[in-house]
gemmi code that builds the backbone of each chain (N, CA, C; Angstrom):
import gemmi

chains = {
    "A": [
        ("UNK", (65.498, 66.159, 100.436), (64.597, 66.580, 99.342), (64.628, 65.718, 98.377)),
        ("UNK", (63.261, 65.452, 97.592), (63.218, 64.544, 96.568), (63.512, 65.714, 95.396)),
        ("UNK", (63.681, 64.715, 94.140), (63.950, 65.595, 92.676), (63.606, 64.556, 91.714)),
        ("UNK", (63.440, 65.336, 90.398), (63.295, 64.373, 89.297), (64.535, 64.452, 88.393)),
        ("UNK", (65.702, 64.616, 89.079), (67.140, 64.546, 88.592), (67.101, 63.096, 87.423)),
        ("UNK", (67.018, 62.033, 88.290), (67.164, 61.018, 87.507), (66.505, 60.871, 86.238)),
        ("UNK", (65.190, 61.267, 86.288), (64.383, 60.958, 84.960), (64.822, 62.402, 84.043)),
        ("UNK", (65.241, 63.296, 84.507), (65.547, 64.259, 83.691), (66.874, 63.970, 82.791)),
        ("UNK", (67.755, 63.354, 83.886), (69.007, 62.591, 83.112), (68.804, 61.594, 82.052)),
        ("UNK", (68.059, 60.665, 82.472), (67.580, 59.735, 81.330), (66.919, 60.409, 80.211)),
        ("UNK", (66.139, 61.210, 80.450), (65.503, 61.851, 79.067), (66.666, 62.439, 78.138)),
        ("UNK", (67.773, 62.906, 78.916), (68.674, 63.649, 77.703), (69.681, 62.338, 77.450)),
        ("UNK", (69.505, 61.104, 78.103), (70.491, 59.710, 77.807), (72.000, 59.933, 78.240)),
        ("UNK", (71.910, 61.017, 79.322), (73.425, 61.004, 80.053), (73.514, 59.920, 81.334)),
        ("UNK", (74.844, 59.738, 81.392), (75.258, 58.899, 82.518), (75.461, 59.890, 83.564)),
        ("UNK", (75.744, 59.390, 84.905), (76.004, 60.217, 85.882), (77.153, 60.819, 85.788)),
        ("UNK", (78.017, 60.251, 85.221), (79.489, 60.741, 85.075), (79.505, 62.190, 83.957)),
        ("UNK", (78.601, 61.730, 82.974), (78.327, 62.815, 81.949), (77.693, 63.970, 82.783)),
        ("UNK", (76.793, 63.793, 83.397), (76.034, 64.991, 84.244), (76.950, 65.614, 85.079)),
        ("UNK", (77.717, 64.671, 85.897), (78.801, 65.368, 86.574), (79.679, 66.411, 86.087)),
        ("UNK", (80.181, 66.256, 84.820), (81.130, 66.817, 84.344), (80.585, 68.281, 83.928)),
        ("UNK", (79.287, 68.072, 83.417), (78.571, 69.236, 83.228), (78.280, 70.355, 84.024)),
        ("UNK", (77.978, 69.777, 85.164), (77.631, 70.486, 86.574), (78.970, 70.738, 87.239)),
        ("UNK", (80.029, 70.118, 86.836), (81.388, 70.472, 87.444), (81.398, 69.909, 89.163)),
        ("UNK", (80.861, 68.878, 88.960), (80.690, 68.100, 90.554), (81.277, 66.770, 90.141)),
        ("UNK", (81.502, 65.762, 91.468), (81.731, 64.381, 91.211), (80.743, 63.826, 90.886)),
        ("UNK", (81.114, 62.377, 90.354), (80.017, 61.487, 89.971), (79.066, 61.127, 91.374)),
        ("UNK", (79.961, 60.944, 92.423), (79.411, 60.382, 93.480), (78.235, 61.771, 94.137)),
        ("UNK", (78.672, 62.920, 93.674), (77.413, 64.057, 94.180), (76.369, 63.823, 93.612)),
        ("UNK", (76.536, 63.608, 92.076), (75.276, 63.436, 91.232), (74.421, 62.097, 91.852)),
        ("UNK", (75.134, 61.139, 92.139), (74.382, 59.938, 92.774), (73.730, 60.110, 94.043)),
        ("UNK", (74.435, 61.162, 94.905), (74.055, 61.445, 96.212), (72.806, 62.491, 96.088)),
        ("UNK", (72.889, 63.218, 95.005), (71.469, 64.303, 94.554), (70.544, 63.239, 94.359)),
        ("UNK", (70.678, 62.329, 93.535), (69.469, 61.748, 92.585), (68.788, 60.878, 93.841)),
        ("UNK", (69.751, 60.240, 94.681), (68.951, 59.460, 95.854), (68.439, 60.398, 96.808)),
        ("UNK", (68.555, 61.697, 96.716), (68.034, 62.398, 97.978), (68.922, 62.326, 99.034)),
        ("UNK", (70.458, 62.104, 99.133), (71.110, 61.948, 100.125), (71.935, 63.399, 100.374)),
        ("UNK", (71.748, 64.043, 99.353), (72.410, 65.546, 99.461), (71.675, 66.422, 98.900)),
        ("UNK", (71.340, 67.444, 99.632), (70.803, 68.700, 99.025), (71.546, 69.713, 98.624)),
        ("UNK", (71.190, 70.131, 97.104), (72.468, 70.955, 96.661), (72.277, 72.337, 97.094)),
        ("UNK", (73.581, 73.107, 97.322), (73.243, 74.492, 97.408), (72.549, 75.428, 96.425)),
        ("UNK", (71.905, 76.527, 96.769), (71.111, 77.098, 95.569), (71.833, 77.404, 94.471)),
        ("UNK", (73.087, 77.880, 94.386), (73.981, 78.150, 93.228), (73.845, 76.852, 92.280)),
        ("UNK", (74.150, 75.407, 92.869), (74.092, 74.275, 92.248), (72.759, 74.025, 91.817)),
        ("UNK", (71.909, 74.312, 92.531), (70.287, 73.930, 92.340), (69.855, 74.668, 90.821)),
        ("UNK", (70.538, 76.155, 91.017), (70.181, 76.826, 89.761), (70.780, 76.126, 88.438)),
        ("UNK", (72.099, 75.882, 88.876), (72.822, 75.223, 87.650), (72.247, 74.064, 87.006)),
        ("UNK", (71.739, 73.266, 87.906), (70.954, 72.053, 87.508), (69.601, 72.388, 86.755)),
        ("UNK", (68.710, 73.308, 87.205), (67.605, 73.679, 86.406), (68.089, 74.331, 85.233)),
        ("UNK", (68.761, 75.256, 85.083), (69.387, 75.866, 83.816), (69.634, 74.647, 82.912)),
        ("UNK", (70.461, 73.722, 83.307), (70.946, 72.877, 82.435), (69.979, 72.023, 81.577)),
        ("UNK", (68.774, 71.651, 82.523), (67.857, 71.161, 81.777), (66.501, 71.856, 81.392)),
        ("UNK", (66.835, 73.431, 81.441), (65.897, 74.160, 81.046), (64.486, 74.320, 81.670)),
        ("UNK", (64.563, 74.066, 83.094), (63.444, 73.958, 83.963), (63.706, 75.147, 84.772)),
        ("UNK", (62.632, 75.293, 85.713), (62.617, 76.052, 87.101), (63.000, 75.398, 88.231)),
        ("UNK", (63.595, 75.833, 89.318), (64.102, 74.918, 90.227), (62.988, 74.183, 90.753)),
        ("UNK", (61.881, 74.812, 90.977), (60.693, 73.938, 91.536), (60.173, 72.854, 90.435)),
        ("UNK", (60.446, 72.710, 89.459), (60.304, 71.906, 88.459), (61.342, 70.370, 88.528)),
        ("UNK", (62.271, 70.778, 89.209), (63.430, 69.718, 89.641), (63.207, 68.987, 91.034)),
        ("UNK", (63.242, 70.231, 91.832), (63.530, 69.609, 93.282), (62.085, 69.665, 94.147)),
        ("UNK", (61.713, 68.732, 94.842), (60.310, 68.609, 95.583), (60.672, 68.955, 97.160)),
        ("UNK", (60.452, 70.188, 97.482), (60.630, 70.200, 99.117), (60.010, 69.417, 100.004)),
        ("UNK", (60.700, 69.068, 101.188), (59.983, 68.243, 101.977), (58.855, 69.217, 102.739)),
        ("UNK", (57.884, 68.616, 103.284), (56.950, 69.079, 104.279), (56.058, 70.121, 103.535)),
        ("UNK", (55.321, 70.984, 104.162), (54.248, 71.731, 103.628), (54.742, 72.687, 102.730)),
    ],
    "B": [
        ("UNK", (104.057, 44.998, 93.862), (103.170, 45.701, 94.855), (103.217, 47.234, 94.521)),
        ("UNK", (102.102, 47.841, 94.292), (101.994, 49.202, 94.024), (102.381, 50.303, 95.229)),
        ("UNK", (103.171, 51.475, 94.835), (103.452, 52.106, 96.109), (102.198, 52.713, 96.424)),
        ("UNK", (102.120, 52.716, 97.644), (100.995, 53.282, 98.496), (99.779, 52.411, 98.728)),
        ("UNK", (100.046, 51.343, 98.058), (98.931, 50.102, 98.258), (99.077, 49.507, 99.913)),
        ("UNK", (97.983, 48.798, 100.283), (97.990, 48.553, 101.649), (99.013, 47.550, 102.118)),
        ("UNK", (99.315, 46.493, 101.014), (100.529, 45.582, 101.469), (101.841, 46.284, 101.708)),
        ("UNK", (102.114, 47.434, 100.824), (103.428, 48.141, 100.711), (103.358, 48.995, 101.883)),
        ("UNK", (102.147, 49.569, 102.350), (102.284, 50.406, 103.573), (102.606, 49.681, 104.670)),
        ("UNK", (101.713, 48.207, 104.700), (102.121, 47.597, 105.714), (103.433, 46.866, 106.113)),
        ("UNK", (104.002, 46.600, 104.869), (105.545, 46.347, 104.946), (106.453, 47.461, 105.254)),
        ("UNK", (106.082, 48.729, 104.971), (107.076, 49.776, 105.452), (106.666, 50.176, 106.795)),
        ("UNK", (105.504, 49.670, 107.103), (105.319, 49.809, 108.677), (106.022, 49.024, 109.469)),
        ("UNK", (106.031, 47.607, 108.830), (106.789, 46.606, 109.794), (108.165, 47.075, 109.528)),
        ("UNK", (108.749, 47.370, 108.516), (110.153, 47.830, 108.460), (110.502, 48.964, 109.600)),
        ("UNK", (109.747, 49.793, 109.583), (109.867, 51.120, 110.552), (109.924, 50.582, 111.939)),
        ("UNK", (109.284, 49.474, 112.485), (108.781, 49.033, 113.856), (110.280, 48.414, 114.012)),
        ("UNK", (110.634, 47.304, 112.857), (111.576, 46.480, 113.210), (112.949, 47.321, 113.351)),
        ("UNK", (113.150, 48.219, 112.360), (114.380, 49.035, 112.716), (114.374, 49.659, 114.045)),
        ("UNK", (113.260, 50.298, 114.475), (113.001, 50.664, 115.928), (113.254, 49.859, 116.968)),
        ("UNK", (113.285, 48.494, 116.615), (113.331, 47.426, 117.653), (115.160, 47.156, 117.503)),
        ("UNK", (115.348, 46.862, 116.281), (116.744, 46.325, 116.149), (118.028, 47.338, 116.438)),
        ("UNK", (117.540, 48.521, 115.846), (118.887, 49.509, 116.047), (119.476, 49.679, 117.439)),
        ("UNK", (118.482, 49.837, 118.471), (119.070, 50.036, 119.875), (119.896, 48.722, 120.469)),
        ("UNK", (119.589, 47.733, 119.531), (120.213, 46.362, 120.118), (121.446, 46.229, 119.031)),
        ("UNK", (121.518, 46.934, 118.023), (122.724, 46.577, 117.124), (123.964, 47.491, 117.493)),
        ("UNK", (123.327, 48.732, 117.795), (124.148, 49.954, 118.072), (123.932, 50.637, 119.685)),
        ("UNK", (124.233, 49.577, 120.630), (123.803, 49.967, 121.922), (124.576, 51.573, 122.498)),
        ("UNK", (123.471, 52.239, 122.846), (124.076, 53.602, 123.123), (124.254, 54.705, 122.000)),
        ("UNK", (124.221, 54.274, 121.029), (124.580, 54.925, 120.039), (123.234, 55.682, 119.145)),
        ("UNK", (122.129, 55.039, 119.614), (121.035, 55.498, 119.032), (119.725, 56.294, 119.705)),
        ("UNK", (119.830, 57.547, 119.660), (118.990, 58.418, 120.501), (117.377, 57.841, 120.495)),
        ("UNK", (116.987, 58.043, 121.787), (115.915, 57.583, 122.187), (114.465, 58.331, 120.843)),
        ("UNK", (115.072, 59.505, 120.765), (114.169, 60.098, 119.875), (113.889, 59.528, 118.343)),
        ("UNK", (115.240, 59.045, 118.081), (114.911, 58.324, 116.832), (114.053, 57.103, 116.925)),
        ("UNK", (114.448, 56.010, 118.130), (113.729, 55.260, 118.301), (112.015, 55.619, 118.321)),
        ("UNK", (111.827, 56.407, 118.928), (110.350, 57.104, 119.179), (109.984, 57.523, 117.634)),
        ("UNK", (110.863, 58.274, 116.637), (110.163, 58.496, 115.511), (110.073, 57.331, 114.560)),
        ("UNK", (110.485, 56.165, 114.646), (110.539, 55.057, 114.021), (109.248, 54.092, 114.557)),
        ("UNK", (109.194, 54.279, 115.721), (107.661, 53.696, 115.954), (106.737, 54.538, 115.608)),
        ("UNK", (106.800, 55.692, 115.952), (105.490, 56.882, 115.151), (105.395, 56.405, 114.060)),
        ("UNK", (106.365, 56.491, 113.057), (106.350, 56.254, 111.794), (105.564, 54.797, 111.117)),
        ("UNK", (105.891, 53.986, 111.974), (105.512, 52.376, 111.948), (103.897, 52.706, 112.252)),
        ("UNK", (103.488, 53.352, 113.267), (101.945, 53.237, 113.668), (101.245, 54.048, 112.661)),
        ("UNK", (101.915, 55.155, 112.310), (101.300, 56.032, 111.369), (100.891, 55.105, 109.819)),
        ("UNK", (102.323, 54.515, 109.551), (101.959, 53.839, 108.265), (101.151, 52.602, 108.100)),
        ("UNK", (100.965, 51.811, 109.542), (100.137, 50.659, 109.605), (98.599, 51.408, 109.510)),
        ("UNK", (98.302, 52.665, 110.474), (97.183, 53.190, 109.973), (96.838, 53.660, 108.948)),
        ("UNK", (97.797, 53.915, 108.168), (97.583, 54.507, 106.714), (97.147, 53.301, 105.941)),
        ("UNK", (97.743, 52.156, 105.922), (97.517, 50.735, 105.510), (96.134, 50.427, 105.767)),
        ("UNK", (95.645, 50.267, 107.104), (94.602, 49.952, 107.461), (93.329, 50.805, 106.810)),
        ("UNK", (93.289, 52.043, 106.652), (92.563, 53.003, 106.002), (92.562, 52.790, 104.643)),
        ("UNK", (93.425, 52.412, 103.908), (93.489, 52.154, 102.602), (92.998, 50.930, 102.263)),
        ("UNK", (92.971, 49.845, 103.261), (92.506, 48.752, 103.039), (90.764, 48.726, 103.175)),
        ("UNK", (90.693, 49.325, 104.225), (89.030, 49.260, 104.746), (88.164, 50.375, 103.782)),
        ("UNK", (88.856, 51.580, 103.649), (88.033, 52.401, 103.018), (87.916, 52.257, 101.621)),
        ("UNK", (86.450, 52.477, 100.989), (86.178, 52.382, 99.814), (86.788, 53.517, 98.885)),
        ("UNK", (86.948, 53.472, 97.792), (87.675, 54.746, 97.021), (86.446, 55.591, 97.089)),
        ("UNK", (85.361, 55.606, 97.245), (84.102, 56.783, 97.034), (84.492, 57.528, 98.056)),
        ("UNK", (85.194, 57.263, 98.971), (85.187, 58.052, 100.416), (85.871, 59.504, 99.968)),
        ("UNK", (86.460, 59.454, 99.018), (87.101, 60.640, 98.396), (86.594, 61.023, 96.815)),
        ("UNK", (85.896, 61.920, 96.833), (85.316, 62.210, 95.361), (86.013, 63.018, 94.652)),
        ("UNK", (87.109, 63.523, 95.135), (87.935, 64.723, 94.399), (88.470, 64.229, 93.189)),
        ("UNK", (88.769, 65.017, 92.173), (89.151, 64.459, 90.746), (90.651, 64.140, 91.240)),
        ("UNK", (91.187, 62.951, 90.224), (92.300, 62.254, 90.666), (93.490, 63.400, 90.257)),
        ("UNK", (93.487, 64.463, 89.561), (94.332, 65.604, 89.561), (94.374, 66.311, 90.695)),
        ("UNK", (93.503, 66.462, 91.504), (93.286, 67.225, 92.687), (94.153, 66.314, 93.812)),
        ("UNK", (93.698, 64.958, 93.902), (94.493, 64.293, 94.771), (95.840, 64.146, 94.663)),
        ("UNK", (96.058, 64.068, 93.356), (97.709, 63.694, 93.142), (98.313, 65.167, 93.716)),
        ("UNK", (97.871, 66.402, 93.309), (98.522, 67.436, 93.787), (98.590, 67.512, 95.227)),
        ("UNK", (97.544, 66.957, 95.841), (97.385, 66.740, 97.695), (98.435, 66.082, 98.085)),
        ("UNK", (98.168, 64.954, 97.527), (99.727, 63.712, 98.023), (100.975, 64.469, 97.956)),
        ("UNK", (101.298, 64.941, 96.469), (102.525, 65.692, 96.290), (102.794, 66.611, 97.385)),
        ("UNK", (101.867, 67.584, 97.553), (102.256, 68.685, 98.594), (102.281, 67.997, 99.959)),
        ("UNK", (101.584, 66.912, 100.590), (101.740, 66.762, 101.718), (102.902, 65.647, 101.973)),
        ("UNK", (103.433, 65.162, 100.788), (104.798, 64.241, 100.831), (105.993, 65.096, 101.014)),
        ("UNK", (105.727, 66.277, 100.229), (107.094, 67.102, 100.326), (107.069, 67.878, 101.706)),
        ("UNK", (105.995, 68.279, 102.059), (106.137, 68.832, 103.387), (106.338, 67.934, 104.555)),
        ("UNK", (106.203, 66.629, 104.419), (106.216, 65.788, 105.424), (107.619, 65.472, 105.286)),
        ("UNK", (108.044, 65.265, 104.419), (109.838, 64.986, 104.168), (110.455, 66.350, 104.815)),
        ("UNK", (109.890, 67.515, 104.290), (110.791, 68.479, 104.878), (110.664, 68.499, 106.409)),
        ("UNK", (109.404, 67.913, 107.207), (109.294, 68.328, 108.348), (110.269, 67.056, 109.200)),
        ("UNK", (110.155, 66.162, 108.606), (111.016, 65.035, 109.204), (112.593, 65.483, 109.368)),
        ("UNK", (113.005, 65.844, 108.014), (114.380, 66.436, 107.753), (114.694, 67.757, 109.064)),
        ("UNK", (113.508, 68.521, 109.057), (113.680, 69.722, 109.955), (113.814, 68.962, 111.538)),
        ("UNK", (112.861, 67.808, 111.963), (112.870, 67.450, 113.103), (114.507, 66.981, 113.682)),
        ("UNK", (115.011, 66.221, 112.546), (116.398, 65.701, 112.968), (117.107, 66.745, 113.054)),
        ("UNK", (117.339, 67.801, 112.193), (118.387, 68.834, 112.104), (118.283, 69.805, 113.692)),
        ("UNK", (116.846, 69.813, 113.791), (116.615, 70.657, 114.917), (116.882, 69.938, 116.233)),
        ("UNK", (116.402, 68.673, 116.500), (116.861, 67.885, 117.648), (118.286, 67.742, 117.639)),
        ("UNK", (118.968, 67.520, 116.666), (120.391, 67.378, 116.808), (121.190, 68.569, 116.996)),
        ("UNK", (120.993, 69.668, 116.569), (121.662, 70.779, 116.882), (121.439, 71.457, 118.325)),
        ("UNK", (120.128, 71.109, 118.552), (119.581, 71.756, 120.111), (120.484, 70.761, 121.113)),
        ("UNK", (120.842, 69.292, 120.829), (121.378, 68.568, 121.838), (123.004, 68.948, 121.804)),
        ("UNK", (123.331, 69.205, 120.788), (124.925, 69.144, 120.408), (125.393, 70.620, 120.726)),
        ("UNK", (124.652, 71.667, 121.087), (125.354, 72.892, 121.232), (124.540, 73.227, 122.315)),
        ("UNK", (125.385, 73.960, 123.222), (124.611, 75.019, 124.444), (124.469, 76.357, 123.710)),
        ("UNK", (123.148, 76.512, 123.624), (122.762, 78.107, 122.900), (121.834, 78.846, 123.720)),
        ("UNK", (121.877, 80.313, 123.139), (120.931, 81.209, 124.193), (119.621, 80.950, 123.504)),
        ("UNK", (118.727, 81.507, 124.543), (117.317, 81.269, 124.226), (116.806, 81.537, 123.094)),
        ("UNK", (117.390, 82.755, 122.693), (116.363, 83.392, 121.164), (116.965, 81.937, 119.939)),
        ("UNK", (118.066, 81.721, 120.162), (118.618, 80.578, 118.976), (118.006, 79.435, 119.120)),
        ("UNK", (118.015, 78.853, 120.689), (117.289, 77.667, 120.748), (115.795, 77.717, 120.214)),
        ("UNK", (115.010, 78.933, 120.509), (113.941, 79.035, 120.060), (113.654, 78.694, 118.696)),
        ("UNK", (114.509, 79.495, 117.852), (114.594, 79.341, 116.320), (114.809, 78.033, 115.876)),
        ("UNK", (115.849, 77.306, 116.725), (116.086, 75.692, 116.381), (114.663, 75.222, 116.635)),
        ("UNK", (114.138, 75.329, 117.507), (112.960, 74.406, 118.252), (111.703, 74.536, 117.015)),
        ("UNK", (111.847, 75.808, 116.912), (110.652, 76.060, 115.674), (111.043, 75.626, 114.307)),
        ("UNK", (112.008, 75.191, 114.104), (112.413, 74.739, 112.590), (111.404, 73.543, 112.105)),
        ("UNK", (110.860, 72.636, 112.753), (109.947, 71.789, 112.076), (108.467, 72.542, 111.837)),
        ("UNK", (108.142, 73.790, 112.195), (106.782, 74.288, 112.160), (106.472, 74.831, 110.863)),
        ("UNK", (107.436, 75.529, 109.900), (107.022, 76.071, 108.537), (106.718, 74.630, 107.904)),
        ("UNK", (107.353, 73.469, 107.786), (106.806, 72.290, 107.033), (105.423, 72.087, 107.419)),
        ("UNK", (104.942, 72.115, 108.804), (103.496, 71.822, 109.220), (102.839, 72.781, 108.574)),
        ("UNK", (103.243, 73.854, 108.708), (102.250, 75.092, 108.031), (101.940, 74.863, 106.493)),
        ("UNK", (102.853, 74.072, 105.970), (102.782, 73.822, 104.351), (101.720, 72.760, 104.444)),
        ("UNK", (101.877, 71.703, 105.395), (100.423, 70.370, 105.328), (99.512, 71.119, 105.606)),
        ("UNK", (99.167, 72.132, 106.255), (97.997, 72.777, 106.537), (97.485, 73.335, 105.430)),
        ("UNK", (98.335, 74.228, 104.719), (98.126, 74.822, 103.287), (97.371, 73.821, 102.385)),
        ("UNK", (98.447, 72.691, 102.432), (97.822, 71.691, 101.202), (96.455, 71.276, 101.680)),
        ("UNK", (96.129, 70.972, 102.906), (94.872, 70.745, 103.364), (93.761, 71.609, 102.869)),
        ("UNK", (94.142, 72.898, 103.154), (92.955, 74.070, 102.848), (92.916, 74.107, 101.616)),
        ("UNK", (94.166, 74.028, 100.870), (93.922, 74.229, 99.143), (93.024, 73.112, 98.768)),
        ("UNK", (93.087, 71.700, 99.161), (92.560, 70.715, 98.764), (90.820, 70.958, 99.166)),
        ("UNK", (90.812, 71.289, 100.360), (89.151, 71.670, 100.719), (88.411, 72.617, 99.719)),
        ("UNK", (89.414, 73.708, 99.609), (88.673, 74.531, 98.654), (88.398, 74.208, 97.317)),
        ("UNK", (89.129, 73.225, 96.965), (89.097, 72.835, 95.621), (88.148, 71.652, 95.167)),
        ("UNK", (87.636, 70.954, 96.206), (86.641, 69.862, 95.935), (85.351, 70.358, 95.722)),
        ("UNK", (84.198, 69.437, 95.419), (82.931, 70.164, 95.152), (82.124, 70.396, 96.327)),
        ("UNK", (81.273, 70.930, 96.389), (80.348, 71.249, 97.456), (80.116, 70.154, 98.364)),
        ("UNK", (79.615, 69.008, 97.963), (79.276, 67.710, 98.720), (80.597, 67.382, 99.460)),
        ("UNK", (81.876, 67.205, 98.879), (83.009, 66.819, 99.475), (83.319, 67.857, 100.292)),
        ("UNK", (83.207, 68.920, 100.344), (83.225, 70.198, 101.244), (82.547, 69.951, 102.440)),
        ("UNK", (81.405, 69.516, 102.277), (80.503, 69.147, 103.671), (80.978, 68.049, 104.149)),
        ("UNK", (81.366, 67.064, 103.534), (81.998, 65.916, 104.251), (83.157, 66.078, 105.109)),
        ("UNK", (84.209, 66.938, 104.244), (85.390, 67.391, 104.922), (85.036, 68.119, 106.258)),
        ("UNK", (83.784, 69.082, 106.013), (83.392, 69.955, 107.145), (83.156, 69.332, 108.556)),
        ("UNK", (82.134, 68.364, 107.992), (81.726, 67.379, 109.300), (82.676, 66.641, 109.580)),
        ("UNK", (83.487, 66.022, 109.083), (84.770, 65.142, 109.581), (85.641, 65.951, 110.363)),
        ("UNK", (86.022, 67.112, 109.916), (87.062, 67.854, 110.487), (86.399, 68.437, 112.047)),
        ("UNK", (85.097, 68.852, 111.875), (84.326, 69.230, 113.195), (84.273, 67.878, 114.146)),
        ("UNK", (83.752, 66.792, 113.856), (83.764, 65.511, 114.689), (85.214, 65.385, 115.073)),
        ("UNK", (86.371, 65.457, 114.064), (87.448, 64.648, 114.790), (88.050, 66.023, 115.693)),
        ("UNK", (88.140, 67.334, 115.353), (88.554, 67.996, 116.297), (87.772, 68.164, 117.820)),
        ("UNK", (86.629, 67.835, 117.880), (85.701, 67.741, 118.951), (86.164, 66.655, 119.691)),
        ("UNK", (86.255, 65.853, 118.964), (86.675, 64.239, 119.774), (88.213, 64.227, 120.488)),
        ("UNK", (88.979, 64.891, 119.737), (90.258, 65.322, 120.437), (90.237, 66.242, 121.651)),
        ("UNK", (89.304, 67.289, 121.507), (89.195, 68.192, 122.581), (88.673, 67.598, 123.571)),
        ("UNK", (87.727, 66.678, 123.521), (86.942, 66.131, 124.612), (88.063, 65.456, 125.420)),
        ("UNK", (88.978, 64.691, 124.528), (89.957, 63.756, 125.070), (90.840, 64.246, 125.650)),
        ("UNK", (91.435, 65.727, 125.320), (92.506, 66.238, 125.831), (91.908, 67.023, 126.963)),
        ("UNK", (90.519, 67.288, 127.296), (90.189, 67.733, 128.346), (90.159, 66.795, 129.582)),
        ("UNK", (89.642, 65.705, 129.188), (89.468, 64.614, 130.098), (90.975, 63.940, 130.263)),
        ("UNK", (92.088, 64.157, 129.554), (93.257, 64.030, 129.944), (93.995, 64.917, 130.957)),
        ("UNK", (93.520, 66.497, 130.548), (93.567, 67.424, 131.531), (93.093, 67.287, 132.716)),
        ("UNK", (92.032, 67.042, 133.078), (91.497, 66.643, 134.441), (92.247, 65.398, 135.024)),
        ("UNK", (92.322, 64.390, 134.354), (93.268, 63.339, 135.157), (94.540, 63.720, 135.507)),
        ("UNK", (95.259, 64.410, 134.678), (96.725, 65.012, 135.065), (96.315, 66.025, 136.411)),
        ("UNK", (95.388, 66.801, 136.425), (95.169, 67.755, 137.620), (94.854, 66.799, 138.469)),
        ("UNK", (94.207, 65.474, 138.533), (94.235, 64.701, 139.750), (95.162, 63.965, 140.350)),
        ("UNK", (96.190, 64.102, 139.088), (97.693, 63.203, 139.374), (97.221, 61.773, 139.427)),
        ("UNK", (96.445, 61.475, 138.210), (95.841, 60.200, 137.890), (97.050, 59.801, 136.870)),
        ("UNK", (97.174, 60.523, 135.965), (98.321, 60.204, 134.945), (99.406, 61.464, 135.008)),
        ("UNK", (100.640, 61.416, 134.118), (101.495, 62.093, 134.067), (102.101, 62.164, 132.698)),
        ("UNK", (101.348, 63.146, 132.183), (101.947, 63.073, 130.377), (102.858, 64.232, 130.222)),
        ("UNK", (104.080, 63.897, 129.988), (105.117, 65.284, 129.543), (104.125, 66.437, 128.775)),
        ("UNK", (104.175, 67.580, 129.161), (103.540, 68.753, 128.487), (103.944, 69.027, 127.205)),
        ("UNK", (105.305, 68.619, 126.859), (105.612, 68.767, 125.439), (105.287, 68.008, 124.445)),
        ("UNK", (105.160, 66.611, 124.989), (104.681, 65.622, 124.072), (103.286, 65.784, 123.864)),
        ("UNK", (102.329, 65.918, 124.901), (101.048, 66.185, 124.793), (100.679, 67.665, 123.806)),
        ("UNK", (101.509, 68.555, 123.408), (101.092, 69.440, 122.819), (101.510, 69.101, 121.537)),
        ("UNK", (102.673, 68.281, 121.379), (103.010, 68.281, 119.943), (102.185, 67.135, 119.229)),
        ("UNK", (101.478, 66.376, 120.294), (100.652, 65.250, 119.561), (99.087, 65.888, 119.141)),
        ("UNK", (98.701, 67.131, 119.530), (97.429, 67.582, 119.098), (97.036, 67.512, 117.645)),
        ("UNK", (98.080, 68.134, 117.069), (97.797, 68.031, 115.397), (97.708, 66.412, 114.898)),
        ("UNK", (98.723, 65.604, 115.204), (98.594, 64.128, 114.719), (97.201, 63.443, 115.070)),
        ("UNK", (96.755, 63.513, 116.281), (95.414, 63.166, 117.003), (94.248, 63.719, 116.044)),
        ("UNK", (94.345, 65.101, 115.929), (93.294, 65.749, 115.029), (93.237, 64.998, 113.727)),
        ("UNK", (94.530, 64.886, 112.884), (94.455, 64.126, 111.714), (93.990, 63.042, 111.649)),
        ("UNK", (94.589, 62.187, 112.607), (93.877, 60.656, 112.845), (92.511, 60.586, 112.943)),
        ("UNK", (91.980, 61.531, 113.949), (90.359, 61.469, 114.203), (89.411, 61.727, 113.014)),
        ("UNK", (90.320, 62.930, 112.432), (89.413, 63.707, 111.165), (89.363, 62.402, 110.052)),
        ("UNK", (90.411, 61.513, 109.842), (90.558, 60.116, 108.890), (89.438, 59.482, 109.137)),
        ("UNK", (88.998, 59.066, 110.744), (88.297, 58.103, 110.919), (86.877, 58.693, 111.023)),
        ("UNK", (86.856, 59.963, 111.384), (85.154, 60.535, 111.130), (85.172, 60.570, 109.879)),
        ("UNK", (85.938, 60.958, 108.559), (85.328, 60.962, 107.380), (84.959, 59.872, 106.890)),
        ("UNK", (85.493, 58.528, 107.164), (85.137, 57.076, 106.715), (83.443, 56.882, 107.329)),
        ("UNK", (83.375, 57.466, 108.417), (82.048, 57.298, 109.084), (80.911, 58.229, 108.181)),
        ("UNK", (81.316, 59.479, 108.074), (80.395, 60.492, 107.763), (80.129, 60.384, 106.174)),
        ("UNK", (81.438, 59.800, 105.255), (80.764, 59.477, 103.931), (79.690, 58.630, 103.826)),
        ("UNK", (79.812, 57.654, 104.479), (78.913, 56.574, 104.468), (77.097, 57.161, 104.330)),
        ("UNK", (76.969, 58.119, 104.993), (75.601, 58.970, 104.814), (75.470, 59.501, 103.352)),
        ("UNK", (76.308, 59.558, 102.585), (76.355, 60.224, 101.358), (76.249, 59.152, 100.124)),
        ("UNK", (76.258, 57.895, 100.715), (76.468, 57.024, 99.692), (75.070, 56.387, 99.287)),
    ],
}
model = gemmi.Model(1)
for chain_id, residues in chains.items():
    chain = gemmi.Chain(chain_id)
    for i, (resn, *xyz) in enumerate(residues, 1):
        res = gemmi.Residue()
        res.name, res.seqid = resn, gemmi.SeqId(i, " ")
        for name, pos in zip(("N", "CA", "C"), xyz):
            atom = gemmi.Atom()
            atom.name, atom.element = name, gemmi.Element(name[0])
            atom.pos, atom.b_iso = gemmi.Position(*pos), 0.0
            res.add_atom(atom)
        chain.add_residue(res)
    model.add_chain(chain)
structure = gemmi.Structure()
structure.add_model(model)
structure.setup_entities()
């Protein structure tokens, strides 16, 4: 699943480590999320969306139709 | 040389194997086979640990360092207790002729420390983040499946009288084999998330 996480993080001027700390996950998890290698659980997706003040569908782009 | 670094682990592995080779020659008939076996087992385990520490990149484990330290501490304590329990249990079982219930009690002495190893693993998996949990789940599933297939193959070979493995050894080695397969599987699974 693609997402706008890197762009949103850059907007805030946060490093991967800083975002990881705010989300209570590891830096490697943030990296895997940004590169689309890992799809977050629904609770984590909500935490991410809330952190950036967006809706989930504004952050994550689902695959397929 | 740092404790737990690959060269240090390799050195300890070499020392354990060397002791296993030398002790029976230095003290003929006074070193039980089980001690030699344990030393070789320890050597192989340490050599595997050295290889994994050397080859695996640190991102294989994304857990916070505090959590990893707690895990290492709990595993080391439990494994030390296990080694002591194995020695005490084997020594007493060989030394004294005991009734079945007491023999059972002594034979099961190493089980509680192993239960603590499993507790440490469960506590670790529960406290890592969700991506690491998925890595651990995939790794433990693949590792366990591999060992099950290997044991099934071994069982068929044994039934056909192609091999003859003592049943006690076969049963005791299930958990160590699963741990080793889990580690190897983890090194492969983690690459998908890097």
